[in-house]
C-alpha positions as CSV (number, residue, x, y, z in Angstrom):
1,M,0.0,0.0,0.0
2,R,1.3,3.4,-0.9
3,T,1.9,6.0,1.8
4,S,1.1,9.7,1.4
5,D,3.7,12.3,0.7
6,R,3.7,13.2,4.4
7,G,3.9,9.5,5.2
8,W,7.0,9.1,3.1
9,Q,8.6,12.2,4.6
10,L,8.0,10.9,8.1
11,T,9.2,7.3,7.5
12,R,12.1,7.8,5.0
13,L,15.4,6.2,5.8
14,T,17.7,8.8,7.3
15,G,21.4,8.5,7.8
16,I,21.1,7.9,11.6
17,R,18.6,5.1,10.9
18,T,21.0,3.5,8.5
19,I,23.6,3.4,11.2
20,M,21.1,1.9,13.6
21,N,20.3,-0.8,11.0
22,D,24.0,-1.5,10.6
23,I,24.4,-2.0,14.3
24,A,21.3,-4.2,14.5
25,S,22.6,-6.4,11.6
26,V,26.0,-7.2,12.9
27,D,26.7,-10.5,14.5
28,L,26.2,-9.8,18.2
29,T,26.5,-13.4,19.4
30,A,28.4,-13.9,22.7
31,G,31.7,-14.3,21.0
32,A,31.4,-11.6,18.3
33,A,29.9,-8.9,20.5
34,D,33.1,-8.5,22.5
35,A,34.9,-7.5,19.3
36,W,32.5,-4.6,18.5
37,I,33.0,-1.1,20.0
38,N,30.0,1.2,19.6
39,L,31.1,4.9,19.8
40,S,27.9,6.0,18.1
41,P,25.1,6.0,20.6
42,G,23.4,9.0,22.2
43,N,22.6,7.0,25.4
44,P,23.9,8.7,28.5
45,S,26.6,6.9,30.6
46,H,25.6,4.4,33.2
47,I,26.2,6.4,36.4
48,E,25.6,4.5,39.6
49,E,24.4,7.5,41.5
50,A,21.7,8.2,38.9
51,V,20.6,4.6,38.8
52,R,20.3,4.6,42.6
53,M,18.3,7.9,42.8
54,W,15.8,6.9,40.1
55,R,15.3,3.4,41.6
56,E,14.5,4.9,45.0
57,L,12.2,7.6,43.5
58,T,10.4,5.0,41.4
59,A,9.9,2.7,44.4
60,E,8.3,5.7,46.3
61,A,6.1,6.4,43.3
62,L,5.0,2.8,43.2
63,D,4.2,2.7,46.9
64,D,2.3,6.0,47.0
65,G,0.7,6.4,43.6
66,F,0.6,3.3,41.5
67,V,-3.2,3.0,41.3
68,G,-3.8,6.6,40.5
69,A,-0.9,6.8,38.0
70,S,-0.9,3.6,36.2
71,T,-4.5,2.3,36.3
72,R,-6.2,5.5,35.2
73,Y,-5.9,8.0,32.4
74,G,-4.7,11.5,33.3
75,P,-4.5,15.1,32.0
76,S,-2.8,15.8,28.7
77,R,-0.8,18.7,30.2
78,G,0.8,16.3,32.7
79,T,0.2,15.1,36.2
80,G,-0.6,17.9,38.7
81,A,2.4,16.8,40.8
82,L,5.0,17.2,38.0
83,V,3.5,20.4,36.5
84,Q,3.4,22.1,39.8
85,A,6.9,20.8,40.6
86,V,8.3,22.2,37.3
87,A,6.6,25.6,37.9
88,G,8.0,25.8,41.4
89,Y,11.5,24.7,40.4
90,F,11.9,27.2,37.6
91,A,10.4,30.0,39.7
92,D,13.0,29.3,42.4
93,A,15.9,28.7,40.1
94,Y,15.4,31.6,37.7
95,G,12.7,33.8,39.2
96,W,10.3,33.0,36.4
97,D,6.7,34.1,37.2
98,I,5.0,31.0,35.8
99,G,2.3,28.6,36.7
100,P,0.7,25.4,35.4
101,G,-0.4,27.1,32.2
102,N,3.2,27.6,31.2
103,V,4.1,23.9,31.4
104,V,3.3,20.8,29.3
105,V,4.8,17.4,29.9
106,G,5.3,15.1,26.9
107,P,6.7,11.6,26.1
108,G,10.2,12.8,25.1
109,S,11.5,16.2,24.0
110,Q,11.7,15.0,20.4
111,L,7.9,14.4,20.4
112,L,7.4,17.9,21.9
113,A,9.6,19.3,19.1
114,F,7.6,17.4,16.5
115,A,4.4,18.8,18.0
116,A,5.8,22.4,17.7
117,T,6.9,21.7,14.2
118,T,3.5,20.4,13.2
119,L,1.8,23.4,14.8
120,Y,4.0,26.2,13.4
121,T,5.3,25.0,10.0
122,G,3.7,23.9,6.8
123,Q,0.8,25.4,4.8
124,G,-1.4,28.0,6.5
125,A,-3.4,31.1,5.9
126,G,-0.2,33.1,5.5
127,G,1.4,30.7,3.0
128,F,4.0,28.0,3.4
129,R,6.2,28.3,6.5
130,R,9.4,26.2,7.1
131,L,11.4,24.8,10.0
132,A,14.8,26.6,10.2
133,L,17.9,25.0,11.8
134,P,20.0,28.2,12.5
135,R,23.2,26.5,13.5
136,L,24.4,23.4,11.7
137,P,25.7,20.9,12.6
138,D,22.8,20.1,14.9
139,Y,20.8,17.0,16.1
140,A,20.1,14.9,13.1
141,G,16.6,13.9,14.3
142,Y,15.4,17.5,13.7
143,Q,15.6,16.9,9.9
144,G,12.8,14.4,10.1
145,L,10.3,16.6,12.0
146,A,8.8,18.5,9.1
147,Q,6.0,16.7,7.3
148,D,6.3,18.5,4.0
149,H,8.9,18.2,1.2
150,G,11.2,21.2,1.4
151,G,9.9,22.0,4.9
152,V,13.4,22.3,6.5
153,V,16.1,24.9,5.8
154,G,19.4,25.3,7.6
155,V,22.3,27.6,8.0
156,D,25.9,26.2,8.4
157,A,27.7,27.8,11.3
158,I,30.9,29.7,11.0
159,L,34.0,27.7,12.0
160,E,36.2,29.7,14.4
161,P,39.6,28.1,15.2
162,K,40.9,28.3,18.7
163,G,44.5,27.7,19.6
164,E,46.5,24.9,17.9
165,R,44.0,22.1,18.0
166,D,40.5,23.3,18.9
167,F,37.6,25.1,17.2
168,E,34.1,26.4,17.9
169,Y,31.1,27.2,15.8
170,R,29.5,30.7,15.7
171,V,26.0,31.3,14.4
172,D,26.0,33.0,11.0
173,L,23.4,35.6,12.2
174,A,23.5,37.5,8.8
175,A,22.6,34.3,6.9
176,V,19.9,33.5,9.5
177,G,18.5,37.0,9.1
178,R,18.1,36.5,5.3
179,L,15.9,33.4,5.7
180,E,12.3,33.7,4.5
181,D,9.0,32.0,5.2
182,V,10.1,30.6,8.5
183,G,7.5,29.5,11.1
184,M,9.9,27.9,13.7
185,F,13.6,28.0,14.6
186,L,15.0,25.0,16.4
187,L,18.4,24.3,18.0
188,S,19.9,22.1,20.7
189,N,21.8,24.1,23.3
190,P,24.4,22.8,24.1
191,A,24.5,21.2,20.7
192,N,24.4,17.5,19.8
193,P,26.9,16.7,18.2
194,T,29.5,19.3,19.3
195,G,28.7,20.1,23.0
196,G,29.0,23.8,22.2
197,C,26.4,26.4,23.1
198,V,25.5,29.6,21.4
199,T,26.5,32.8,23.1
200,G,24.0,34.8,25.1
201,F,24.1,37.5,22.4
202,E,23.5,34.9,19.7
203,L,20.5,33.4,21.6
204,G,19.0,36.9,22.0
205,E,19.4,37.6,18.3
206,L,17.8,34.4,17.4
207,A,14.8,35.2,19.6
208,A,14.6,38.7,18.0
209,T,14.7,37.1,14.6
210,A,11.9,34.7,15.5
211,A,9.9,37.7,16.7
212,R,10.4,39.5,13.4
213,H,9.1,36.5,11.6
214,D,6.2,36.1,14.0
215,A,7.7,32.6,14.6
216,V,8.7,30.6,17.6
217,L,12.2,29.7,18.6
218,V,12.4,26.3,20.2
219,V,15.5,25.7,22.4
220,D,16.2,22.1,23.2
221,N,18.1,22.1,26.5
222,A,18.6,18.3,26.7
223,Y,22.3,18.6,27.6
224,G,22.3,21.9,29.4
225,R,20.8,23.9,32.3
226,P,19.4,23.3,34.8
227,F,19.8,19.5,34.3
228,P,21.7,17.5,33.3
229,N,24.3,20.3,32.8
230,I,26.5,17.9,30.9
231,A,28.1,20.7,28.9
232,P,28.4,24.1,30.7
233,V,26.1,27.0,29.6
234,P,27.2,30.4,31.1
235,Y,23.6,31.8,31.2
236,P,20.2,30.6,32.3
237,P,17.5,29.5,29.8
238,L,15.9,32.4,28.0
239,W,12.3,33.6,28.8
240,H,10.8,35.4,25.8
241,P,7.4,35.7,24.3
242,H,8.6,33.9,21.2
243,V,10.7,31.2,22.9
244,L,9.7,27.7,23.9
245,N,12.2,25.8,26.1
246,L,12.4,22.0,26.1
247,F,13.8,20.0,29.0
248,T,14.2,16.3,29.5
249,F,15.1,13.8,32.2
250,S,16.8,11.5,29.7
251,K,20.3,12.6,30.0
252,A,19.9,12.8,33.8
253,G,19.7,9.0,33.8
254,L,16.2,8.3,32.6
255,P,16.3,7.9,28.8
256,G,14.0,4.9,28.6
257,E,11.0,6.4,30.3
258,R,10.5,9.3,27.8
259,I,9.6,12.1,30.3
260,A,10.2,15.6,29.1
261,F,8.5,19.0,29.4
262,A,8.2,22.4,27.7
263,V,8.1,25.7,29.4
264,G,7.0,28.9,27.8
265,P,4.3,31.5,27.4
266,E,0.8,30.1,27.6
267,H,0.0,31.0,24.0
268,L,2.8,28.6,22.9
269,V,2.2,25.9,25.5
270,E,-1.6,25.5,25.2
271,P,-1.6,24.3,21.5
272,I,0.9,21.6,22.4
273,V,-1.5,20.4,25.2
274,G,-4.2,20.1,22.5
275,F,-1.8,18.2,20.2
276,L,-1.0,15.7,22.9
277,A,-4.7,15.2,23.7
278,N,-5.3,14.3,20.1
279,T,-2.3,12.0,19.6
280,A,-0.5,10.5,22.6
281,L,-3.2,11.6,25.2
282,H,-0.5,12.0,27.9
283,A,3.1,11.0,28.9
284,P,3.6,7.9,31.1
285,Q,2.3,8.9,34.5
286,L,4.1,6.7,37.0
287,M,7.5,8.2,36.1
288,Q,6.0,11.6,36.2
289,H,5.5,11.1,39.9
290,A,9.1,10.0,40.3
291,A,10.3,13.1,38.3
292,A,8.1,15.4,40.4
293,R,9.9,14.1,43.5
294,A,13.3,14.6,42.0
295,L,12.4,18.3,41.4
296,A,10.5,19.0,44.6
297,T,13.2,17.6,46.8
298,R,16.0,19.1,44.6
299,R,17.6,15.7,44.5
300,I,18.1,16.3,40.8
301,D,20.4,19.2,41.6
302,E,22.5,17.1,44.0
303,L,22.8,14.4,41.3
304,V,23.9,16.9,38.7
305,T,26.5,18.6,40.9
306,T,28.0,15.5,42.6
307,A,27.8,12.8,39.9
308,I,26.7,13.8,36.4
309,M,29.0,16.9,35.9
310,P,32.1,15.3,37.3
311,H,31.6,12.1,35.3
312,Y,31.4,13.9,31.9
313,R,34.3,16.3,32.8
314,A,36.4,13.2,33.5
315,K,35.3,11.6,30.2
316,R,36.3,14.7,28.3
317,L,39.8,14.6,29.9
318,V,40.1,10.9,28.9
319,I,39.1,11.4,25.3
320,D,41.3,14.5,24.8
321,K,44.4,12.7,26.1
322,L,43.6,9.6,24.0
323,L,43.3,11.6,20.8
324,A,46.5,13.5,21.5
325,E,48.3,10.3,22.0
326,A,46.8,8.3,19.1
327,M,46.1,10.6,16.2
328,P,48.5,10.2,13.2
329,G,51.4,12.7,13.1
330,G,50.9,15.4,10.5
331,L,47.2,14.9,10.2
332,A,45.3,18.2,10.0
333,W,42.6,17.6,12.6
334,R,40.8,19.6,15.2
335,R,38.2,18.9,18.0
336,H,35.4,21.1,19.1
337,A,36.4,23.0,22.2
338,G,34.9,22.2,25.5
339,T,35.6,20.9,29.0
340,S,32.7,18.4,29.2
341,G,30.0,16.7,27.2
342,M,28.6,13.4,25.9
343,F,30.4,13.6,22.6
344,S,33.7,14.5,20.9
345,W,33.3,16.2,17.6
346,L,36.3,16.0,15.3
347,A,37.1,17.7,12.0
348,V,39.7,16.5,9.5
349,D,40.9,19.0,6.9
350,E,42.5,16.6,4.3
351,D,41.4,16.5,0.7
352,W,41.4,12.7,0.8
353,F,39.2,12.5,4.0
354,D,35.6,11.4,3.7
355,D,33.4,10.7,6.7
356,L,31.6,7.8,5.1
357,A,34.9,6.2,4.0
358,L,36.1,6.4,7.7
359,Y,32.8,4.9,8.8
360,E,33.2,1.9,6.5
361,A,36.8,1.5,7.4
362,L,35.9,1.4,11.1
363,K,33.1,-1.0,10.5
364,E,35.7,-3.4,9.1
365,R,37.6,-2.9,12.4
366,G,34.5,-3.5,14.6
367,V,33.9,0.2,15.6
368,F,30.8,2.3,15.0
369,I,31.0,6.1,14.8
370,V,28.6,8.7,13.4
371,P,29.6,10.4,10.1
372,G,29.4,14.2,10.3
373,R,27.3,14.7,7.2
374,H,24.2,13.5,9.0
375,F,24.2,16.6,11.3
376,F,24.1,18.9,8.3
377,L,21.5,19.4,5.5
378,P,22.6,18.4,2.0
379,S,24.8,21.1,0.5
380,D,28.1,21.6,-1.4
381,N,29.9,22.6,1.7
382,P,32.9,20.3,2.0
383,R,33.1,20.7,5.7
384,R,30.0,18.5,6.2
385,T,31.9,15.4,5.0
386,R,35.1,16.1,6.9
387,C,33.9,15.6,10.5
388,F,32.5,12.9,12.7
389,R,31.1,12.2,16.2
390,L,32.4,10.0,18.9
391,S,30.2,9.1,21.9
392,L,31.8,9.2,25.3
393,S,29.3,6.9,26.9
394,A,31.5,3.8,26.5
395,G,33.8,2.6,29.2
396,E,37.4,3.8,29.3
397,S,38.8,0.6,27.9
398,D,36.5,0.7,24.9
399,L,37.2,4.3,24.3
400,G,41.0,3.6,24.3
401,E,40.6,0.6,22.0
402,G,38.2,2.5,19.7
403,V,40.4,5.5,19.4
404,G,43.3,3.2,18.6
405,R,41.4,1.5,15.8
406,M,40.2,4.8,14.5
407,A,43.8,6.1,14.3
408,A,44.8,3.0,12.5
409,A,42.0,3.5,10.0
410,L,43.0,7.1,9.4
411,R,46.6,6.0,8.8
412,E,45.5,3.5,6.2
413,L,43.1,5.9,4.5
414,G,45.8,8.5,4.2
415,S,48.7,6.0,3.6
416,H,49.2,7.1,0.0
417,Q,48.7,10.8,0.8
418,P,51.4,13.4,1.5
419,F,51.1,13.6,5.2
420,V,52.9,16.6,6.7
421,Q,55.5,15.6,9.2
422,R,55.8,17.0,12.7
423,G,57.3,20.5,12.7
424,D,56.6,21.0,8.9
425,H,55.2,24.5,8.6
426,G,53.8,23.8,5.2
427,G,50.9,21.8,6.7
428,R,47.3,22.0,6.0
429,A,45.1,24.4,8.1
430,V,41.5,24.1,9.3
431,G,39.7,27.4,8.9
432,G,42.9,29.1,7.6
433,V,44.9,28.5,10.8
434,Q,48.1,26.5,10.8
435,L,48.0,23.2,12.5
436,Q,50.9,22.1,14.7
437,E,51.0,18.5,15.7
438,H,51.5,18.0,19.5
439,G,51.9,14.5,20.6
440,A,51.4,12.8,24.0
441,D,53.3,10.0,25.6
442,K,51.0,9.1,28.3
443,T,49.2,5.7,28.4
444,L,45.6,5.1,29.2
445,D,46.6,4.1,32.7
446,S,48.1,7.5,33.3
447,V,45.1,9.2,31.8
448,R,42.9,7.4,34.3
449,G,45.2,8.6,37.0
450,D,44.9,12.2,35.9
451,V,41.2,11.9,35.9
452,Q,41.0,10.5,39.3
């Protein structure tokens, strides 16, 4: 049976789904599974303190509210306990004058983003309006939210080198300002895949641009403040008449339960309540009770400060030292700057380098990564095929082995190319800045020692 155009758009095979199919198709029998290292997933790390907290809060929710939560339907906005807890938490944390009308709970922040996209883009009385991704690379799942062909437009960020080995992305505000027919802007902040956040000025300019378009700016705070705070953001979430903020408990240790919420002006929140009533009805209720307890008791803040933030800072130290130790000498590569995060985002500025070629070479070596092109929209920008993402959720031994296999694949891919030797000032540059190779002699054991 044929699907509609919208059906095709919503079910088409995307790059990330291709990788998921690859992972599912490999031989993961007991013997073969040990040989595979998966550095592709977006799952958060297994942090014992997070597991303990959620287990305890779930047990309390079971004891106190199982019948009311799990054996009856509930309000589409979310349980009263969680909606009130969210409003109180953000009023205390940021001084926001909000109430239940400013909050809606949904089954995952991606579903909430889909709801907003459906509400504010597509054909309407004022013509066709598109979803704009104002700072690419960004979360690949956003590209599948629009239901209409040609419904997504994006702007590649400006690469800004920092020091000898790092870089950051800056929003091309001029290019964003030239976009037309936009109904919604959407970005993750901090970003998946880079871990970088927009500056406070850039965020304010994006909100102002949304206002000029009479559009909504949706900011997905899945990795940022107030929780899980995996990658540091130097300013609080933005309250603005045209801004809808999304938050989730997934990266705070609860990804399987799909509990997220949106906070914003009532005129932006209320339509999403209606969308949920007509589609999902409401998010799972038992875990809403557990999440409400985490907020009301502020245990979520303690978890972030004492466990989640230190864990990912340590992971970043590990991966940075492993890369410095293993990457081929003379290779023109950079990493996105940062002190923490769930991912390491790498760029290679060599004419021979291609992200899919590296992906295939690493598959042959039993390693999965995510090619960088999936976080961009199709274009002739060569930078989109010269980067890739590593997940830091794996254990340290798998990270070390995976980086070693990656370095070997890079050496082989470039084995017939004129690599620049250490100290050669004629080397390639990323973003017009000369690269200087700086090696490291420390082993993984010493890296572990530094982290501890």
